[in-house]
Structures are given as structure tokens and as C-alpha cells.
MMTF fields as JSON, N, C-alpha, C and O atoms, coordinates in Angstrom:
{
  "mmtfVersion": "1.0.0",
  "mmtfProducer": "UNKNOWN",
  "numBonds": 471,
  "numAtoms": 472,
  "numGroups": 118,
  "numChains": 1,
  "numModels": 1,
  "chainsPerModel": [1],
  "groupsPerChain": [118],
  "chainIdList": ["A"],
  "bondAtomList": [4, 2, 8, 6, 12, 10, 16, 14, 20, 18, 24, 22, 28, 26, 32, 30, 36, 34, 40, 38, 44, 42, 48, 46, 52, 50, 56, 54, 60, 58, 64, 62, 68, 66, 72, 70, 76, 74, 80, 78, 84, 82, 88, 86, 92, 90, 96, 94, 100, 98, 104, 102, 108, 106, 112, 110, 116, 114, 120, 118, 124, 122, 128, 126, 132, 130, 136, 134, 140, 138, 144, 142, 148, 146, 152, 150, 156, 154, 160, 158, 164, 162, 168, 166, 172, 170, 176, 174, 180, 178, 184, 182, 188, 186, 192, 190, 196, 194, 200, 198, 204, 202, 208, 206, 212, 210, 216, 214, 220, 218, 224, 222, 228, 226, 232, 230, 236, 234, 240, 238, 244, 242, 248, 246, 252, 250, 256, 254, 260, 258, 264, 262, 268, 266, 272, 270, 276, 274, 280, 278, 284, 282, 288, 286, 292, 290, 296, 294, 300, 298, 304, 302, 308, 306, 312, 310, 316, 314, 320, 318, 324, 322, 328, 326, 332, 330, 336, 334, 340, 338, 344, 342, 348, 346, 352, 350, 356, 354, 360, 358, 364, 362, 368, 366, 372, 370, 376, 374, 380, 378, 384, 382, 388, 386, 392, 390, 396, 394, 400, 398, 404, 402, 408, 406, 412, 410, 416, 414, 420, 418, 424, 422, 428, 426, 432, 430, 436, 434, 440, 438, 444, 442, 448, 446, 452, 450, 456, 454, 460, 458, 464, 462, 468, 466],
  "bondOrderList": [1, 1, 1, 1, 1, 1, 1, 1, 1, 1, 1, 1, 1, 1, 1, 1, 1, 1, 1, 1, 1, 1, 1, 1, 1, 1, 1, 1, 1, 1, 1, 1, 1, 1, 1, 1, 1, 1, 1, 1, 1, 1, 1, 1, 1, 1, 1, 1, 1, 1, 1, 1, 1, 1, 1, 1, 1, 1, 1, 1, 1, 1, 1, 1, 1, 1, 1, 1, 1, 1, 1, 1, 1, 1, 1, 1, 1, 1, 1, 1, 1, 1, 1, 1, 1, 1, 1, 1, 1, 1, 1, 1, 1, 1, 1, 1, 1, 1, 1, 1, 1, 1, 1, 1, 1, 1, 1, 1, 1, 1, 1, 1, 1, 1, 1, 1, 1],
  "groupList": [{"groupName": "UNK", "atomNameList": ["N", "CA", "C", "O"], "elementList": ["N", "C", "C", "O"], "formalChargeList": [0, 0, 0, 0], "bondAtomList": [1, 0, 2, 1, 3, 2], "bondOrderList": [1, 1, 2], "singleLetterCode": "X", "chemCompType": "L-PEPTIDE LINKING"}],
  "groupTypeList": [0, 0, 0, 0, 0, 0, 0, 0, 0, 0, 0, 0, 0, 0, 0, 0, 0, 0, 0, 0, 0, 0, 0, 0, 0, 0, 0, 0, 0, 0, 0, 0, 0, 0, 0, 0, 0, 0, 0, 0, 0, 0, 0, 0, 0, 0, 0, 0, 0, 0, 0, 0, 0, 0, 0, 0, 0, 0, 0, 0, 0, 0, 0, 0, 0, 0, 0, 0, 0, 0, 0, 0, 0, 0, 0, 0, 0, 0, 0, 0, 0, 0, 0, 0, 0, 0, 0, 0, 0, 0, 0, 0, 0, 0, 0, 0, 0, 0, 0, 0, 0, 0, 0, 0, 0, 0, 0, 0, 0, 0, 0, 0, 0, 0, 0, 0, 0, 0],
  "groupIdList": [1, 2, 3, 4, 5, 6, 7, 8, 9, 10, 11, 12, 13, 14, 15, 16, 17, 18, 19, 20, 21, 22, 23, 24, 25, 26, 27, 28, 29, 30, 31, 32, 33, 34, 35, 36, 37, 38, 39, 40, 41, 42, 43, 44, 45, 46, 47, 48, 49, 50, 51, 52, 53, 54, 55, 56, 57, 58, 59, 60, 61, 62, 63, 64, 65, 66, 67, 68, 69, 70, 71, 72, 73, 74, 75, 76, 77, 78, 79, 80, 81, 82, 83, 84, 85, 86, 87, 88, 89, 90, 91, 92, 93, 94, 95, 96, 97, 98, 99, 100, 101, 102, 103, 104, 105, 106, 107, 108, 109, 110, 111, 112, 113, 114, 115, 116, 117, 118],
  "secStructList": [7, 7, 7, 7, 7, 7, 7, 1, 2, 2, 2, 2, 2, 2, 2, 2, 2, 2, 2, 2, 2, 2, 6, 6, 7, 7, 6, 6, 1, 2, 2, 2, 2, 2, 2, 2, 2, 2, 2, 2, 2, 2, 2, 2, 2, 2, 2, 2, 2, 1, 7, 7, 7, 7, 7, 7, 2, 2, 2, 2, 2, 2, 2, 2, 2, 2, 2, 2, 6, 7, 7, 2, 2, 2, 2, 2, 2, 2, 2, 1, 7, 2, 2, 2, 2, 2, 2, 2, 2, 6, 6, 1, 1, 7, 7, 7, 2, 2, 2, 2, 2, 2, 2, 2, 2, 2, 2, 7, 7, 7, 2, 2, 2, 2, 6, 1, 7, 7],
  "xCoordList": [47.573, 46.638, 47.27, 48.242, 46.701, 47.227, 46.142, 45.519, 45.921, 44.858, 45.425, 46.453, 44.714, 45.104, 43.89, 42.757, 44.115, 42.978, 42.139, 42.654, 40.862, 39.957, 39.803, 39.2, 40.354, 40.349, 39.528, 39.09, 39.313, 38.61, 37.495, 37.411, 36.653, 35.598, 36.202, 35.658, 37.331, 38.015, 38.501, 38.342, 39.094, 39.528, 38.33, 38.403, 37.233, 36.02, 35.5, 35.146, 35.457, 34.958, 35.867, 35.385, 37.174, 38.118, 37.911, 37.964, 37.679, 37.439, 36.144, 36.09, 35.108, 33.832, 33.991, 33.427, 34.754, 34.997, 35.734, 35.391, 36.739, 37.495, 36.602, 36.695, 35.755, 34.832, 33.951, 33.712, 33.47, 32.639, 33.4, 32.83, 34.681, 35.506, 35.719, 35.671, 35.954, 36.298, 35.149, 35.36, 33.944, 32.799, 32.55, 32.14, 32.783, 32.504, 33.734, 33.743, 34.78, 36.004, 35.723, 34.903, 36.402, 36.227, 37.018, 38.149, 36.44, 37.159, 38.445, 38.498, 39.471, 40.732, 41.688, 42.847, 41.217, 42.084, 42.61, 42.056, 43.671, 44.15, 43.055, 42.941, 42.259, 41.173, 40.085, 39.46, 39.843, 38.878, 39.313, 38.496, 40.632, 41.164, 41.053, 40.701, 41.353, 41.248, 39.805, 39.553, 38.862, 37.442, 37.041, 36.326, 37.498, 37.162, 37.707, 36.984, 38.974, 39.594, 38.952, 38.674, 38.725, 38.108, 36.707, 36.316, 35.965, 34.627, 34.668, 33.818, 35.654, 35.804, 36.139, 35.573, 37.056, 37.443, 36.278, 36.066, 35.539, 34.387, 33.335, 32.779, 33.066, 32.078, 32.485, 31.652, 33.748, 34.243, 34.07, 33.612, 34.429, 34.3, 32.827, 32.497, 31.952, 30.522, 29.931, 29.107, 30.337, 29.814, 30.244, 29.504, 31.43, 31.927, 31.369, 31.209, 31.075, 30.709, 29.265, 28.758, 28.615, 27.246, 26.326, 25.593, 26.371, 25.57, 24.083, 23.599, 23.392, 21.951, 21.274, 21.493, 20.46, 19.784, 18.612, 18.217, 18.081, 16.916, 15.676, 15.623, 14.687, 13.43, 12.668, 12.923, 11.746, 10.851, 10.119, 9.638, 10.026, 9.401, 7.964, 7.572, 7.192, 5.79, 5.695, 4.855, 6.552, 6.575, 7.004, 6.504, 7.92, 8.348, 7.182, 7.004, 6.398, 5.224, 4.229, 3.731, 3.946, 2.99, 3.475, 2.695, 4.769, 5.342, 5.222, 4.83, 5.563, 5.503, 4.065, 3.793, 3.145, 1.723, 1.284, 0.577, 1.71, 1.352, 1.928, 1.251, 3.176, 3.807, 3.049, 2.897, 2.579, 1.897, 0.397, -0.291, -0.11, -1.543, -2.333, -3.501, -1.706, -2.358, -3.241, -2.918, -4.346, -5.213, -4.939, -4.146, -5.609, -5.479, -6.012, -5.511, -7.019, -7.566, -6.528, -6.437, -5.74, -4.676, -3.62, -3.109, -3.3, -2.335, -2.89, -2.148, -4.193, -4.832, -4.678, -4.535, -4.708, -4.516, -3.103, -2.881, -2.158, -0.772, -0.582, 0.043, -1.124, -0.877, -1.996, -1.87, -3.085, -4.123, -5.465, -6.476, -5.524, -6.805, -6.775, -5.728, -7.954, -8.039, -7.72, -7.057, -8.191, -7.913, -6.414, -5.873, -5.751, -4.303, -3.571, -2.624, -4.006, -3.388, -3.547, -2.606, -4.719, -4.982, -4.087, -3.527, -3.957, -3.113, -1.643, -0.926, -1.194, 0.192, 0.425, 1.398, -0.474, -0.298, -0.393, 0.19, -1.118, -1.22, -0.179, -0.179, 0.695, 1.787, 1.295, 1.981, 0.107, -0.429, -0.049, -0.179, 0.419, 0.824, 2.234, 2.53, 3.094, 4.459, 4.437, 3.574, 5.379, 5.495, 6.099, 7.096, 5.49, 6.056, 7.026, 7.058, 7.802, 8.734, 7.993, 8.451, 6.868, 6.081, 5.541, 5.544, 5.084, 4.606, 5.744, 5.554, 6.919, 8.083, 8.373, 8.645, 8.317, 8.531, 7.475, 7.791, 6.216, 5.121, 5.247, 5.064, 5.557, 5.688, 6.881, 6.818, 7.962, 9.143, 8.799, 9.139, 8.13, 7.802, 6.756, 6.907, 5.718, 4.621, 4.942, 4.559, 5.645, 5.893, 7.325, 7.621, 8.214, 9.595, 10.381, 11.368, 9.954, 10.673, 11.793, 11.542, 13.018, 14.117, 13.838, 13.315, 14.186, 13.947, 14.727, 14.281, 15.891, 16.667, 15.85, 16.001, 14.992, 14.136, 13.02, 12.719, 12.408, 11.236, 11.549, 10.68, 12.768, 13.068, 13.383, 13.485, 13.539, 13.849, 12.688, 11.532, 13.008, 11.936, 11.406, 12.09, 10.185, 9.553, 8.746, 8.136],
  "yCoordList": [-1.611, -1.707, -1.02, -1.511, 0.116, 0.915, 1.044, 2.096, -0.033, -0.042, 0.333, -0.185, 1.259, 1.703, 1.599, 1.547, 1.569, 1.582, 2.848, 3.894, 2.726, 3.871, 4.456, 3.841, 5.654, 6.275, 7.553, 7.945, 8.206, 9.491, 9.473, 8.561, 10.482, 10.603, 10.771, 10.282, 11.467, 11.668, 10.314, 10.027, 9.486, 8.144, 7.321, 6.604, 7.444, 6.693, 7.095, 6.242, 8.408, 8.88, 8.416, 8.031, 8.451, 7.98, 6.489, 6.05, 5.719, 4.285, 4.036, 3.153, 4.801, 4.652, 5.008, 4.34, 6.054, 6.445, 5.328, 5.0, 4.754, 3.658, 2.432, 1.736, 2.177, 1.045, 1.16, 0.167, 2.363, 2.574, 2.24, 1.687, 2.572, 2.342, 0.843, 0.385, 0.08, -1.343, -2.285, -3.489, -1.756, -2.534, -3.807, -4.816, -3.788, -4.95, -5.815, -6.619, -5.652, -6.43, -7.925, -8.326, -8.722, -10.175, -10.769, -10.353, -11.726, -12.381, -13.037, -13.554, -13.0, -13.627, -12.718, -13.075, -11.543, -10.567, -9.616, -9.56, -8.869, -7.891, -6.904, -6.584, -6.43, -5.514, -6.239, -5.638, -7.5, -8.298, -8.466, -8.39, -8.7, -8.806, -7.466, -7.413, -6.395, -5.049, -4.772, -4.228, -5.149, -4.955, -5.69, -5.144, -6.911, -7.708, -7.069, -6.943, -6.669, -6.065, -4.709, -4.389, -3.931, -2.612, -2.751, -1.965, -3.749, -3.994, -4.289, -3.818, -5.068, -5.402, -4.147, -3.921, -3.339, -2.107, -1.121, -0.5, -0.986, -0.07, -0.559, 0.232, -1.858, -2.421, -2.177, -1.799, -2.39, -2.168, -0.702, -0.414, 0.215, 1.643, 2.012, 2.734, 1.51, 1.83, 1.28, 1.941, 0.086, -0.488, 0.332, 0.431, 0.915, 1.713, 3.136, 3.726, 3.685, 5.101, 5.377, 6.476, 4.417, 4.637, 3.549, 2.918, 3.336, 2.293, 2.573, 3.665, 1.605, 1.734, 0.901, -0.307, 1.55, 0.859, 0.029, 0.101, -0.747, -1.551, -0.671, 0.382, -1.091, -0.33, -0.502, -1.432, 0.4, 0.296, -1.052, -1.411, -1.8, -3.123, -3.104, -3.969, -2.123, -2.081, -1.705, -2.234, -0.797, -0.445, -1.657, -1.856, -2.462, -3.681, -4.668, -5.315, -4.777, -5.665, -5.169, -5.947, -3.872, -3.305, -3.504, -3.865, -3.268, -3.421, -4.861, -5.116, -5.805, -7.218, -7.664, -8.469, -7.14, -7.457, -6.987, -7.699, -5.785, -5.238, -6.117, -6.407, -6.535, -7.395, -8.705, -9.193, -9.266, -10.558, -10.438, -11.446, -9.197, -9.005, -9.373, -9.75, -9.268, -9.606, -8.459, -7.286, -8.82, -7.845, -7.914, -8.734, -7.043, -7.082, -8.412, -8.926, -8.962, -10.267, -11.371, -12.281, -11.286, -12.275, -12.157, -13.164, -10.92, -10.71, -11.246, -11.804, -11.079, -11.582, -13.096, -13.626, -13.789, -15.247, -15.608, -16.673, -14.713, -14.961, -14.666, -15.449, -13.53, -13.102, -13.463, -13.229, -14.029, -14.521, -13.834, -14.508, -12.528, -11.812, -10.598, -9.989, -10.262, -9.09, -7.814, -6.915, -7.736, -6.545, -6.429, -5.325, -7.559, -7.546, -7.064, -6.283, -7.524, -7.083, -5.576, -4.891, -5.065, -3.632, -2.845, -1.814, -3.334, -2.662, -2.672, -1.699, -3.77, -3.853, -2.836, -2.083, -2.82, -1.926, -0.453, 0.396, -0.137, 1.254, 1.566, 2.654, 0.615, 0.753, 0.944, 1.548, 0.426, 0.495, -0.744, -0.764, -1.767, -3.005, -3.364, -3.359, -3.673, -4.105, -5.565, -6.343, -5.91, -7.293, -8.146, -7.769, -9.279, -10.226, -11.135, -11.149, -11.879, -12.81, -13.83, -14.177, -14.295, -15.27, -14.645, -15.295, -13.401, -12.725, -12.558, -12.744, -12.209, -12.05, -13.358, -13.364, -14.457, -15.776, -16.047, -16.489, -15.773, -16.033, -15.163, -15.646, -13.888, -12.969, -13.348, -13.276, -13.75, -14.184, -15.389, -15.437, -16.343, -17.568, -17.323, -17.81, -16.582, -16.388, -15.376, -15.561, -14.308, -13.237, -13.213, -12.526, -13.958, -13.993, -12.729, -12.435, -11.979, -10.763, -11.174, -11.902, -10.726, -11.102, -10.702, -9.619, -11.568, -11.278, -10.05, -9.341, -9.781, -8.581, -7.312, -6.343, -7.317, -6.155, -6.096, -5.024, -7.233, -7.279, -6.986, -6.496, -7.275, -7.097, -5.661, -5.356, -4.779, -3.384, -2.734, -3.124, -1.749, -1.002, 0.049, 0.466, 0.457, 1.474, 2.416, 3.343],
  "zCoordList": [15.932, 17.046, 18.259, 18.833, 18.63, 19.739, 20.799, 20.938, 21.544, 22.54, 23.9, 24.336, 24.563, 25.903, 26.818, 26.34, 28.124, 29.044, 28.83, 28.436, 29.095, 28.986, 30.378, 31.258, 30.573, 31.899, 31.966, 33.048, 30.84, 30.83, 29.788, 28.965, 29.836, 28.821, 27.434, 26.444, 27.374, 26.094, 25.547, 24.361, 26.42, 26.019, 25.541, 24.543, 26.278, 25.948, 24.572, 23.758, 24.317, 23.022, 21.886, 20.821, 22.109, 21.091, 20.818, 19.669, 21.871, 21.717, 20.951, 20.094, 21.252, 20.542, 19.061, 18.194, 18.781, 17.388, 16.643, 15.507, 17.286, 16.663, 16.481, 15.47, 17.442, 17.355, 16.115, 15.427, 15.832, 14.638, 13.364, 12.423, 13.331, 12.138, 11.903, 10.761, 12.971, 12.82, 13.156, 13.299, 13.283, 13.748, 12.94, 13.513, 11.646, 10.795, 10.537, 9.605, 11.364, 11.181, 11.35, 12.176, 10.57, 10.618, 11.797, 12.049, 12.51, 13.613, 13.1, 11.984, 13.942, 13.583, 12.834, 12.628, 12.424, 11.765, 12.837, 13.936, 12.533, 13.511, 13.946, 15.129, 12.994, 13.363, 14.141, 15.015, 13.852, 14.599, 16.051, 16.968, 16.25, 17.609, 18.333, 19.511, 17.619, 18.201, 18.614, 19.689, 17.756, 18.041, 19.32, 20.161, 19.457, 20.642, 21.924, 22.913, 21.905, 23.085, 23.391, 24.547, 22.354, 22.531, 23.138, 24.0, 22.683, 23.229, 24.717, 25.473, 25.137, 26.559, 27.366, 28.436, 26.85, 27.555, 27.653, 28.695, 26.575, 26.569, 27.561, 28.324, 27.55, 28.467, 29.918, 30.741, 30.23, 31.597, 31.998, 33.104, 31.118, 31.407, 31.631, 32.572, 30.76, 30.884, 32.175, 32.807, 32.572, 33.819, 35.028, 36.007, 34.965, 36.085, 36.102, 37.169, 34.927, 34.843, 34.423, 34.647, 33.831, 33.346, 33.87, 33.108, 35.166, 35.764, 35.569, 35.868, 35.082, 34.882, 35.964, 36.061, 36.767, 37.852, 37.353, 36.189, 38.257, 37.928, 37.854, 38.49, 37.09, 37.06, 38.375, 39.14, 38.616, 39.764, 39.675, 38.6, 40.773, 40.716, 40.191, 39.407, 40.625, 40.192, 38.716, 37.989, 38.28, 36.853, 36.025, 34.919, 36.548, 35.848, 35.74, 34.708, 36.799, 36.774, 35.729, 34.915, 35.76, 34.789, 33.358, 32.477, 33.129, 31.793, 31.318, 30.18, 32.2, 31.828, 31.6, 30.709, 32.407, 32.212, 30.826, 30.113, 30.458, 29.144, 28.032, 27.045, 28.2, 27.196, 27.016, 25.896, 28.115, 28.086, 27.825, 27.668, 27.779, 27.6, 28.843, 28.745, 30.019, 31.281, 31.758, 31.574, 32.367, 33.024, 34.527, 34.991, 35.271, 36.73, 37.268, 38.269, 36.61, 37.018, 36.846, 37.671, 35.763, 35.551, 36.649, 37.141, 37.027, 38.103, 39.417, 40.225, 39.631, 40.85, 40.964, 42.066, 39.834, 39.857, 40.319, 40.894, 40.062, 40.474, 41.957, 42.672, 42.425, 43.817, 44.789, 45.991, 44.28, 45.187, 45.119, 44.917, 45.276, 45.314, 44.396, 44.174, 43.864, 42.99, 43.775, 43.257, 45.021, 45.833, 46.113, 46.154, 46.303, 46.543, 45.296, 45.391, 44.136, 42.877, 42.717, 42.316, 43.024, 42.938, 43.889, 43.516, 45.107, 46.106, 45.69, 45.92, 45.077, 44.608, 43.497, 43.526, 42.523, 41.372, 41.754, 41.079, 42.824, 43.275, 44.352, 44.928, 44.614, 45.59, 47.025, 47.85, 47.31, 48.676, 49.48, 50.704, 48.789, 49.456, 48.992, 47.797, 49.955, 49.65, 49.199, 49.607, 48.37, 47.922, 49.035, 49.651, 49.276, 50.243, 49.493, 48.263, 50.24, 49.63, 48.762, 47.674, 49.244, 48.481, 47.186, 46.14, 47.249, 46.042, 45.038, 43.836, 45.536, 44.658, 43.94, 42.74, 44.665, 44.049, 42.979, 41.875, 43.324, 42.391, 41.133, 40.016, 41.326, 40.187, 39.312, 38.084, 39.963, 39.213, 38.342, 37.16, 38.938, 38.207, 37.108, 35.988, 37.426, 36.473, 35.378, 34.222, 35.746, 34.773, 34.256, 33.278, 34.905, 34.454, 34.76, 34.087, 35.771, 36.173, 37.124, 38.084, 36.879, 37.764, 39.218, 39.481, 40.138, 41.554, 42.009, 42.911, 41.398, 41.743, 41.534, 42.277, 40.53, 40.269, 41.307, 41.833, 41.602, 42.472, 43.941, 44.662, 44.4, 45.829, 46.22, 47.409, 45.247, 45.58, 46.309, 46.143, 47.109, 47.773, 46.804, 45.869, 47.053, 46.191, 47.022, 46.488]
}
């Protein structure tokens, strides 16, 4: 087991290649321990170099509505008025703190996503 910090893209690629080789290692074995440590190092490198931002709040609302089979009328029940739901979905109205709370509770969208500007 020759594990080193991942500092470059070359190190990252080598770690990913090794991960593929030992991916099915059993826990408690030397390769299982290597897999666990390598996973932590890869995750740390990816968080620092491949940050994935949050989705657009309105796109997240639309996506979640689609998942739940919600219509604009269903969204209106959450935010109060059908015209308000329409304005939100067309990005003509900003989300208020109360709307963010309601959308979080009703649709289960993380507040971190909903509070972003768009």
C-alpha cells in the first residue's frame, strides 16, 4: 500500500486507476483499508478541484414539480396564488423568505438551493 496525497491531475488519475483495481476489496483486508483511505483522498481532491454548484432555484423547483407530478396549480397551493406561481416559474418574481420556507417544506428542496439569486 503506497498511498500519497493527491496534489496534481496526474496523481488524481493514478488514484482513480488504482481505485478501479481494488474497488471490490473486502473491508478489513489490506486492500480494503487502501480502498477506504484512497476514497477519502479522492473525495478531498474532488471537493477542492471539481466543485459542483447548486442548480438554479427555479430549475430546481421545476425539476421537483416534475418528479412529484405537480402542476402549476399545485405550486399555487404552496405559494398562495396561481399568478404568483406563474411569476415565480417565469422568474418575474423573486422568492421571499416565506416562500422559500414553504417550498422547502412542501417540495423538500434544500434551502441552500432556494436562497440563491437567479
